[in-house]
Every structure is written in C-alpha cells, then in structure tokens.
DOKOL-889471 format. One line per 5 residues: number of its first residue (from 1); their letters; for each residue x, y negated, z negated of N, C-alpha, C, O. Coordinates in steps of 0.02 Angstrom, whole numbers, plus 50000, padded with zeros to 5 digits. Example, Ala and Ser with C-alpha at 12.3 -4.5 7.8 and 13.67 -1.06 7.14 Angstrom:
# DOKOL-889471
1) AS) 50660 50284 49610 50615 50225 49610 50660 50165 49610 50712 50166 49577 | 50642 50112 49646 50684 50053 49643 50645 49998 49606 50670 49943 49598
***
This chain:
# DOKOL-889471
1) MQTLF) 46870 50405 55402 46821 50352 55411 46850 50297 55456 46814 50269 55498 | 46913 50280 55446 46945 50228 55487 46947 50250 55560 46937 50209 55605 | 46962 50314 55571 46965 50340 55640 46897 50336 55673 46892 50319 55732 | 46844 50352 55634 46776 50349 55661 46758 50278 55681 46731 50266 55735 | 46772 50230 55637 46757 50160 55652 46792 50138 55716 46762 50106 55759
6) KSRMD) 46857 50155 55722 46895 50133 55780 46869 50164 55844 46863 50130 55895 | 46854 50229 55842 46830 50262 55903 46762 50234 55925 46750 50226 55985 | 46718 50221 55877 46652 50194 55895 46658 50123 55923 46624 50106 55971 | 46700 50082 55894 46709 50014 55918 46741 50014 55987 46723 49973 56030 | 46789 50059 55999 46820 50064 56065 46768 50084 56117 46768 50060 56173
11) AYEDK) 46723 50130 56097 46671 50153 56143 46624 50095 56161 46603 50088 56218 | 46607 50054 56111 46563 49997 56123 46596 49946 56170 46563 49916 56212 | 46661 49936 56161 46697 49889 56204 46697 49914 56277 46688 49874 56323 | 46707 49979 56286 46706 50007 56354 46637 49999 56386 46631 49979 56444 | 46584 50014 56347 46517 50007 56373 46500 49934 56389 46467 49920 56438
16) LEKVS) 46524 49889 56347 46510 49818 56358 46543 49794 56422 46514 49753 56458 | 46603 49818 56436 46637 49799 56498 46599 49825 56559 46593 49790 56609 | 46573 49887 56554 46536 49916 56610 46470 49879 56620 46449 49868 56677 | 46437 49861 56565 46373 49825 56570 46384 49757 56602 46345 49735 56643 | 46439 49724 56583 46453 49658 56610 46466 49660 56685 46451 49613 56721
21) AAQSP) 46495 49716 56708 46512 49723 56779 46454 49750 56821 46457 49749 56882 | 46401 49775 56788 46345 49805 56825 46303 49752 56858 46301 49694 56837 | 46267 49774 56913 46223 49728 56949 46159 49714 56910 46135 49657 56909 | 46132 49765 56876 46070 49758 56836 46084 49784 56766 46069 49841 56751 | 46113 49743 56723 46136 49766 56658 46082 49770 56604 46096 49788 56548
26) TADLS) 46019 49752 56621 45968 49746 56569 45957 49810 56531 45957 49810 56469 | 45948 49867 56567 45934 49931 56534 45993 49953 56492 45985 49974 56435 | 46053 49949 56522 46113 49970 56485 46125 49926 56424 46147 49950 56372 | 46110 49861 56431 46120 49815 56375 46073 49830 56317 46092 49826 56259 | 46011 49849 56334 45963 49866 56282 45985 49929 56244 45979 49932 56183
31) SLQQE) 46010 49978 56281 46034 50040 56250 46095 50026 56205 46100 50052 56150 | 46140 49984 56231 46199 49967 56192 46181 49929 56128 46212 49939 56076 | 46132 49885 56133 46110 49847 56075 46081 49893 56021 46094 49884 55962 | 46043 49943 56042 46014 49991 55995 46069 50031 55960 46066 50041 55899 | 46118 50054 55999 46173 50092 55969 46213 50050 55920 46234 50073 55868
36) FMEFK) 46222 49986 55939 46261 49942 55895 46224 49931 55828 46256 49931 55776 | 46159 49922 55830 46121 49911 55769 46123 49972 55724 46128 49966 55663 | 46120 50032 55754 46125 50093 55715 46193 50100 55682 46199 50119 55624 | 46245 50083 55721 46313 50087 55694 46323 50035 55639 46357 50048 55589 | 46294 49976 55647 46299 49923 55597 46268 49946 55531 46296 49935 55478
41) EFVLR) 46210 49977 55535 46177 50003 55474 46220 50056 55441 46224 50059 55379 | 46251 50098 55482 46295 50150 55455 46354 50120 55418 46373 50143 55363 | 46384 50068 55447 46442 50035 55415 46421 50003 55350 46458 50008 55300 | 46364 49970 55349 46341 49937 55287 46327 49988 55232 46343 49976 55174 | 46298 50046 55251 46287 50098 55201 46353 50125 55174 46359 50138 55115
46) ALTSF) 46402 50133 55219 46467 50158 55198 46502 50109 55151 46531 50130 55101 | 46498 50044 55167 46529 49994 55124 46495 49992 55056 46529 49984 55005 | 46429 49999 55055 46393 50000 54991 46415 50060 54949 46423 50055 54888 | 46424 50117 54983 46447 50177 54948 46517 50168 54920 46531 50187 54864 | 46561 50137 54961 46630 50125 54938 46630 50079 54877 46667 50091 54829
51) KSQIE) 46588 50027 54879 46585 49980 54823 46562 50015 54760 46590 50002 54706 | 46512 50058 54766 46487 50094 54707 46541 50140 54678 46549 50145 54618 | 46579 50173 54723 46631 50218 54699 46687 50179 54664 46713 50202 54613 | 46705 50121 54691 46757 50080 54660 46734 50055 54592 46773 50054 54544 | 46670 50035 54587 46643 50013 54523 46644 50069 54471 46659 50057 54413
56) LLAQG) 46628 50129 54493 46630 50186 54447 46701 50200 54423 46712 50214 54364 | 46749 50194 54469 46819 50204 54449 46841 50150 54400 46876 50164 54351 | 46820 50088 54413 46838 50033 54368 46807 50043 54299 46839 50030 54248 | 46744 50065 54297 46711 50078 54233 46746 50134 54195 46755 50131 54134 | 46767 50186 54232 46802 50241 54200 46868 50219 54171 46886 50238 54115
61) YDRHE) 46905 50178 54208 46969 50152 54184 46958 50108 54122 46995 50112 54074 | 46906 50066 54126 46891 50020 54070 46873 50060 54007 46894 50042 53952 | 46833 50112 54015 46814 50153 53957 46875 50190 53928 46880 50199 53868 | 46920 50211 53972 46981 50244 53949 47023 50195 53908 47048 50213 53855 | 47031 50134 53933 47069 50083 53897 47036 50067 53830 47071 50058 53780
66) TAMRR) 46970 50065 53828 46934 50051 53766 46946 50107 53715 46956 50095 53656 | 46945 50169 53739 46957 50226 53695 47028 50224 53667 47039 50243 53609 | 47077 50203 53708 47146 50199 53685 47156 50145 53632 47206 50145 53596 | 47108 50099 53627 47114 50044 53579 47071 50054 53517 47061 50007 53478 | 47046 50114 53507 46998 50126 53453 47030 50119 53384 46994 50112 53334
71) KVLLL) 47097 50122 53380 47131 50115 53315 47162 50046 53307 47202 50035 53261 | 47146 50000 53352 47179 49934 53353 47131 49879 53333 47072 49880 53350 | 47157 49831 53295 47121 49769 53279 47167 49710 53290 47229 49717 53290 | 47138 49652 53299 47176 49590 53306 47162 49544 53247 47104 49534 53229 | 47214 49517 53218 47207 49468 53164 47224 49399 53192 47277 49389 53221
76) HGVPE) 47178 49351 53181 47187 49284 53207 47195 49235 53148 47164 49244 53096 | 47235 49184 53159 47241 49131 53109 47289 49145 53052 47291 49107 53004 | 47327 49199 53056 47376 49214 53004 47437 49169 53014 47467 49170 53067 | 47454 49128 52964 47511 49081 52972 47574 49118 52996 47590 49173 52972 | 47610 49086 53042 47669 49116 53071 47731 49080 53048 47734 49018 53048
81) HRNEQ) 47782 49118 53028 47845 49089 53005 47903 49122 53042 47899 49179 53065 | 47956 49085 53047 48015 49110 53082 48046 49168 53043 48050 49166 52981 | 48068 49218 53079 48100 49278 53049 48054 49314 53000 48078 49346 52953 | 47990 49310 53011 47943 49343 52967 47943 49419 52980 47961 49442 53034 | 47924 49456 52929 47913 49528 52935 47838 49538 52944 47800 49538 52895
86) VREVV) 47817 49547 53006 47745 49546 53021 47708 49601 52983 47652 49590 52959 | 47738 49659 52976 47705 49714 52940 47691 49694 52868 47638 49709 52841 | 47740 49661 52836 47731 49640 52767 47678 49585 52762 47639 49582 52715 | 47677 49540 52812 47628 49487 52813 47557 49515 52816 47513 49494 52780 | 47548 49564 52860 47482 49596 52867 47464 49634 52804 47406 49633 52782
91) GKVFS) 47513 49667 52774 47500 49703 52712 47475 49658 52657 47431 49677 52618 | 47502 49597 52653 47479 49549 52603 47408 49525 52617 47370 49513 52570 | 47391 49518 52680 47323 49499 52698 47274 49552 52673 47221 49536 52645 | 47291 49615 52685 47247 49670 52664 47241 49674 52588 47187 49685 52561 | 47297 49666 52553 47297 49675 52480 47273 49613 52443 47234 49619 52395
96) NEMKL) 47297 49554 52463 47281 49493 52426 47214 49462 52447 47174 49443 52405 | 47203 49457 52512 47143 49423 52537 47083 49469 52540 47026 49448 52527 | 47094 49533 52558 47039 49579 52568 47031 49628 52509 46982 49666 52507 | 47078 49627 52462 47075 49670 52403 47070 49744 52420 47034 49782 52387 | 47106 49764 52472 47106 49835 52493 47169 49868 52465 47218 49879 52501
101) AELGT) 47166 49884 52401 47225 49912 52368 47243 49981 52395 47301 50001 52392 | 47194 50016 52423 47207 50084 52448 47241 50084 52516 47259 50137 52542 | 47249 50024 52546 47279 50019 52612 47347 49986 52606 47352 49929 52582 | 47400 50020 52629 47467 49993 52625 47500 49988 52693 47471 50008 52743 | 47561 49961 52694 47597 49953 52757 47613 50021 52789 47624 50025 52849
106) SDIHV) 47616 50073 52748 47631 50140 52775 47573 50167 52817 47581 50216 52853 | 47515 50136 52812 47457 50157 52851 47454 50122 52919 47410 50137 52960 | 47501 50077 52930 47503 50039 52993 47554 50072 53039 47613 50079 53022 | 47532 50091 53098 47576 50124 53146 47618 50072 53185 47679 50078 53187 | 47585 50023 53213 47618 49971 53252 47590 49904 53232 47529 49897 53220
111) CHRLG) 47633 49853 53227 47610 49787 53205 47656 49734 53235 47716 49735 53221 | 47629 49689 53275 47670 49635 53304 47624 49581 53331 47564 49592 53341 | 47652 49522 53341 47614 49467 53369 47612 49472 53445 47655 49502 53476 | 47559 49443 53474 47550 49445 53546 47568 49378 53578 47557 49325 53549 | 47597 49382 53637 47612 49322 53674 47677 49289 53652 47711 49313 53607
116) SSSRS) 47693 49234 53686 47754 49196 53670 47740 49145 53616 47682 49128 53602 | 47792 49121 53585 47785 49074 53529 47749 49010 53551 47759 48986 53607 | 47708 48984 53507 47671 48922 53520 47661 48885 53455 47681 48909 53402 | 47630 48827 53459 47619 48787 53399 47569 48820 53352 47577 48817 53291 | 47518 48851 53380 47468 48885 53338 47490 48957 53326 47525 48986 53367
121) PRPIL) 47469 48986 53270 47488 49055 53254 47463 49103 53308 47405 49100 53328 | 47506 49147 53330 47486 49197 53379 47447 49253 53345 47460 49269 53287 | 47400 49284 53380 47363 49340 53351 47410 49399 53337 47461 49407 53371 | 47392 49439 53289 47432 49497 53271 47394 49560 53291 47337 49570 53271 | 47427 49603 53329 47399 49667 53347 47418 49718 53294 47477 49726 53277
126) VRFFT) 47368 49753 53267 47380 49804 53216 47351 49870 53240 47290 49876 53251 | 47393 49920 53248 47370 49987 53265 47379 50031 53203 47435 50037 53176 | 47324 50061 53180 47326 50104 53122 47339 50176 53142 47331 50195 53200 | 47360 50216 53093 47371 50287 53107 47304 50323 53116 47300 50371 53154 | 47253 50301 53080 47188 50335 53083 47132 50285 53097 47138 50226 53081
131) TEHRQ) 47079 50310 53127 47021 50267 53139 46986 50250 53073 46951 50199 53069 | 46994 50292 53022 46963 50278 52957 46991 50214 52926 46954 50173 52899 | 47057 50205 52930 47087 50145 52902 47068 50084 52944 47055 50030 52916 | 47065 50093 53008 47042 50037 53051 46971 50017 53033 46956 49958 53029 | 46928 50066 53023 46858 50052 53006 46852 50020 52938 46808 49979 52927
136) LVWDN) 46895 50040 52891 46894 50010 52824 46907 49935 52828 46873 49896 52795 | 46956 49916 52867 46971 49844 52875 46914 49809 52911 46894 49754 52892 | 46888 49840 52963 46834 49810 53002 46771 49799 52959 46739 49747 52965 | 46755 49847 52917 46695 49841 52875 46702 49788 52821 46652 49763 52796 | 46763 49770 52804 46774 49721 52751 46800 49654 52776 46826 49614 52738
141) KKLLK) 46792 49641 52841 46818 49579 52869 46783 49517 52842 46811 49462 52846 | 46723 49525 52815 46687 49467 52788 46721 49439 52726 46709 49382 52707 | 46765 49479 52695 46801 49455 52636 46851 49400 52654 46876 49366 52609 | 46864 49392 52718 46911 49340 52740 46877 49273 52751 46910 49224 52770 | 46813 49269 52738 46777 49206 52749 46806 49151 52706 46816 49159 52645
146) GTGIT) 46821 49095 52738 46849 49038 52702 46925 49037 52700 46955 48988 52677 | 46958 49090 52725 47031 49093 52724 47062 49066 52788 47122 49054 52791 | 47022 49058 52840 47048 49037 52905 47072 49095 52946 47094 49086 53003 | 47068 49156 52919 47089 49216 52954 47027 49254 52978 46979 49263 52940 | 47028 49276 53039 46973 49316 53066 47000 49380 53098 47059 49384 53115
151) ISEFL) 46956 49429 53105 46975 49493 53135 46929 49507 53194 46868 49496 53190 | 46957 49531 53248 46917 49548 53307 46942 49614 53336 46997 49637 53321 | 46900 49643 53378 46921 49703 53415 46966 49683 53473 46963 49626 53497 | 47006 49729 53496 47051 49717 53552 47016 49739 53616 47027 49794 53641 | 46972 49695 53641 46932 49711 53700 46975 49711 53763 47024 49675 53768
156) TQLRH) 46954 49751 53812 46986 49748 53878 46969 49682 53911 46924 49647 53889 | 47004 49667 53965 46991 49603 53999 46920 49599 54025 46887 49547 54019 | 46895 49654 54055 46828 49653 54083 46776 49642 54028 46728 49604 54037 | 46785 49674 53971 46737 49667 53916 46744 49599 53882 46694 49570 53860 | 46805 49575 53877 46814 49509 53846 46782 49455 53889 46754 49407 53863
161) RAFTA) 46787 49463 53955 46756 49414 54000 46680 49415 53991 46648 49362 53988 | 46651 49475 53987 46578 49480 53977 46558 49454 53908 46506 49422 53901 | 46599 49467 53858 46585 49445 53790 46584 49369 53786 46540 49340 53754 | 46633 49336 53817 46636 49263 53817 46575 49233 53851 46546 49185 53826 | 46557 49260 53909 46499 49235 53945 46434 49247 53907 46389 49205 53907
166) ARKHF) 46430 49304 53873 46369 49319 53833 46360 49270 53776 46305 49248 53763 | 46415 49252 53742 46410 49206 53686 46391 49136 53710 46356 49099 53674 | 46413 49117 53769 46395 49052 53796 46322 49049 53815 46290 48996 53811 | 46295 49105 53837 46225 49106 53860 46176 49118 53802 46126 49083 53796 | 46191 49167 53760 46144 49186 53708 46160 49156 53639 46120 49162 53593
171) GLSNC) 46218 49124 53633 46236 49093 53569 46287 49133 53531 46288 49195 53535 | 46329 49099 53493 46383 49132 53457 46357 49182 53405 46385 49236 53398 | 46304 49163 53370 46279 49206 53316 46239 49265 53342 46222 49310 53303 | 46225 49267 53406 46184 49321 53434 46225 49373 53472 46197 49418 53504 | 46291 49367 53470 46334 49414 53507 46393 49434 53464 46425 49393 53431
176) WSVEG) 46408 49498 53464 46468 49524 53430 46486 49591 53462 46448 49617 53503 | 46543 49617 53443 46565 49681 53472 46569 49734 53418 46587 49720 53360 | 46553 49795 53437 46556 49853 53393 46584 49912 53432 46553 49934 53481 | 46643 49937 53412 46674 49993 53445 46681 49983 53520 46670 50028 53560 | 46699 49922 53539 46711 49906 53609 46650 49887 53648 46656 49865 53705
181) KIVII) 46591 49896 53620 46529 49877 53654 46506 49808 53630 46517 49789 53572 | 46475 49770 53675 46451 49703 53659 46378 49707 53640 46336 49729 53680 | 46363 49685 53580 46294 49685 53555 46264 49615 53564 46295 49565 53544 | 46205 49612 53593 46172 49548 53606 46101 49550 53578 46063 49597 53590 | 46084 49498 53541 46015 49488 53518 45981 49440 53565 46000 49381 53569
186) APDKS) 45931 49464 53602 45896 49423 53651 45846 49376 53617 45832 49385 53558 | 45820 49327 53653 45772 49280 53624 45710 49314 53594 45679 49287 53548 | 45691 49373 53620 45633 49408 53593 45652 49453 53535 45613 49495 53513 | 45714 49445 53509 45741 49482 53452 45757 49555 53468 45773 49594 53423 | 45754 49574 53531 45775 49642 53550 45851 49646 53552 45884 49596 53567
191) RHKIE) 45877 49705 53537 45949 49714 53535 45972 49754 53595 45941 49803 53615 | 46027 49732 53625 46053 49764 53685 46128 49775 53678 46163 49734 53647 | 46153 49831 53705 46224 49845 53706 46247 49849 53779 46218 49885 53819 | 46299 49811 53795 46324 49809 53864 46399 49822 53863 46432 49817 53811 | 46426 49838 53923 46498 49852 53930 46530 49812 53986 46591 49813 53993
196) SSTQL) 46490 49777 54027 46518 49744 54086 46480 49681 54103 46425 49668 54077 | 46510 49640 54147 46477 49579 54171 46416 49595 54213 46368 49556 54214 | 46417 49652 54247 46359 49672 54287 46298 49683 54243 46243 49660 54259 | 46308 49718 54187 46253 49729 54140 46230 49663 54109 46171 49654 54097 | 46278 49619 54096 46260 49554 54068 46219 49514 54117 46171 49480 54097
201) QELVA) 46236 49516 54180 46199 49479 54231 46127 49503 54235 46081 49462 54243 | 46116 49568 54228 46048 49594 54227 46010 49568 54166 45950 49553 54171 | 46044 49563 54109 46011 49539 54049 45996 49464 54053 45944 49441 54031 | 46042 49427 54083 46032 49355 54092 45973 49343 54139 45935 49294 54130 | 45964 49386 54190 45908 49379 54235 45841 49388 54198 45791 49357 54216
206) RFPSG) 45842 49431 54148 45781 49442 54108 45768 49385 54059 45711 49369 54044 | 45823 49355 54035 45817 49300 53986 45857 49240 54011 45910 49225 53983 | 45833 49206 54063 45872 49151 54092 45880 49092 54045 45927 49053 54052 | 45835 49084 53996 45841 49029 53949 45861 49055 53880 45835 49033 53829 | 45908 49100 53880 45926 49133 53818 45974 49095 53775 45989 49117 53719
211) CSSGD) 46000 49038 53798 46050 49002 53758 46018 48969 53698 45960 48948 53700 | 46056 48966 53644 46032 48932 53584 46045 48858 53591 46080 48836 53637 | 46018 48819 53545 46027 48747 53547 46101 48730 53541 46136 48756 53498 | 46123 48686 53585 46193 48665 53583 46238 48707 53627 46294 48687 53642 | 46213 48764 53650 46253 48806 53695 46230 48794 53766 46170 48785 53779
216) VPVPV) 46276 48793 53812 46261 48781 53882 46270 48846 53920 46325 48874 53918 | 46218 48870 53955 46226 48933 53992 46275 48925 54050 46277 48872 54082 | 46313 48976 54062 46360 48975 54118 46346 49035 54162 46323 49086 54138 | 46361 49029 54227 46349 49086 54271 46396 49143 54255 46454 49132 54238 | 46371 49204 54261 46412 49263 54249 46448 49281 54313 46416 49292 54364
221) DSSSP) 46513 49283 54310 46553 49298 54370 46559 49373 54379 46597 49406 54344 | 46521 49399 54426 46526 49471 54442 46541 49481 54515 46526 49533 54544 | 46570 49429 54547 46584 49434 54618 46636 49486 54632 46637 49515 54686 | 46680 49499 54584 46730 49551 54593 46736 49593 54530 46788 49593 54498 | 46681 49629 54512 46681 49665 54448 46730 49722 54446 46746 49748 54392
226) TRITA) 46755 49744 54504 46799 49802 54504 46872 49784 54504 46915 49828 54501 | 46887 49720 54507 46957 49700 54507 46986 49705 54437 46957 49678 54390 | 47041 49740 54430 47071 49750 54364 47140 49718 54363 47184 49736 54402 | 47148 49669 54318 47214 49639 54308 47230 49642 54234 47185 49638 54192 | 47292 49649 54218 47312 49659 54148 47313 49592 54112 47342 49544 54136
231) EPGAR) 47280 49590 54054 47284 49531 54012 47349 49533 53973 47384 49583 53975 | 47367 49478 53937 47432 49476 53904 47444 49534 53858 47502 49557 53853 | 47393 49560 53825 47404 49614 53777 47409 49682 53809 47433 49729 53777 | 47387 49689 53873 47385 49755 53903 47454 49784 53913 47464 49844 53902 | 47502 49742 53933 47570 49767 53944 47600 49792 53879 47633 49843 53877
236) IQRRV) 47587 49755 53825 47611 49775 53760 47578 49840 53738 47609 49883 53709 | 47512 49845 53754 47475 49905 53735 47504 49967 53768 47509 50019 53736 | 47523 49961 53832 47550 50019 53867 47618 50037 53838 47636 50096 53835 | 47658 49987 53818 47722 50001 53789 47714 50037 53722 47752 50082 53706 | 47664 50015 53683 47650 50047 53619 47630 50119 53629 47649 50163 53591
241) RRRN) 47589 50132 53682 47564 50199 53694 47620 50247 53709 47617 50306 53691 | 47673 50223 53744 47728 50268 53760 47768 50287 53699 47801 50339 53698 | 47763 50245 53647 47799 50262 53586 47765 50317 53547 47797 50354 53509 | 47697 50323 53558 47659 50372 53518 47678 50443 53537 47651 50491 53509
***
C-alpha cells in the first residue's frame, strides 16, 4: 500500500510539472484534477478500513484481557499495616465480615496490593483458583455494607474509562459492571450492556440528558479508542499470569 501511494503521488507530481510548463494547460489540468479526486477518495476509504481493522484488533485484545481477569476481584478500603500478611488479611475479610466460612486462604491463588505505598489503603488484587469462588465473593459483596470495604471487578483500562464516563453521565446508581461488561440503566429504564467508549458515545447520543440530579455530564473521549496503554495493574497482571 505504501508503494502504491508513493508511485501515484510521484506520477501526479510529474504530470503537474508538465501541465505547468504547457502552453495551454487547461485540458491537462482538468484531467489531473479528476485523477487526484479519485485517488483522494481511494486514500480516504483505505484509511477508514485501516481504522476499522485497528479498532477490531483493540477490541479483541481488550476482550482477551477481560477473559484473563475472570477470576480476579479488587478489594478497596481494607486497612493497610506495615509487614502485613495480605493473604491472611483478605481471609479475615471473607470469614469475619462476609461470613463465608466455606472460603479459606487456600482458595486464593494470588493476593497482593496494587501500586506504591500511600497514605490511603491500596486496593488488593485477589485471584482465585476457580471462578466459582470468585463468584461466591462477588454475589455476597453487599454484606460489606457499612464496613468501609468495597469490592469491584478488575476492569481493563478501556472499560474502566468507559465505566467512569458512564457513571458521570447516567448517574452512579444507574451503572455497574458484571463479568467485565458495563450495565447502564437509561432514563427510559431500558438496560444496556457496553464494552467500550465508542458504544457509550452512541448511547449518550440517544440519551443526551441522561445524567441524574447532581451529576454533571462529561464528553466521552473516543478520539483514540484503539490506543492501548497499560494501567498500573496490568504489569502486575502479566507477571501473575506467567506464574500460572
């Protein structure tokens, strides 16, 4: 494709030089203009095709990352102490706060905090051996109400970006995630599942005044939906995967 573009542009430059040197360039200039417009349309179609292919690749990568995180949950607000045994800390949350006696530390495959130390407790990444244990914790997360501890899915960066924008537009209580998909309750009470900012932008176009009282709608950034950069947890996730 690059060779084709270069050869066509070189040909146009040669013709343009000949037209400029001609005594009566009107006819040649009209022909050159027609050829240029046809080539311009061809380039635009090619670029549109390239963009679609890149978006498909990005979606495939994002879905693969989501599938790799199907056994992972994040715990937020768990008090952090120096020299703590994170696995034991999480085990106490499950047994004492959530009353899940059937779930022990032996059911946890990987468990560690994310990011560098800070004043506020860092989130804890928990990877279970089975999706059943992960689902057990997820289904009982409401038992943590009032403890200051919350549980969330480990969304990819693209999905987390869409999730944050969706909550700002449609309201906190109208958006949540299930198995990596973002669930949105629209103003007409219809339910929608999305996976990307592009899908969110389409939904926002249908419901431009979808924000709840007190929430301020923000524009959805989809100017570069195919750009993939690793969030802080992604590097850790890849290291964990190599251990499996």
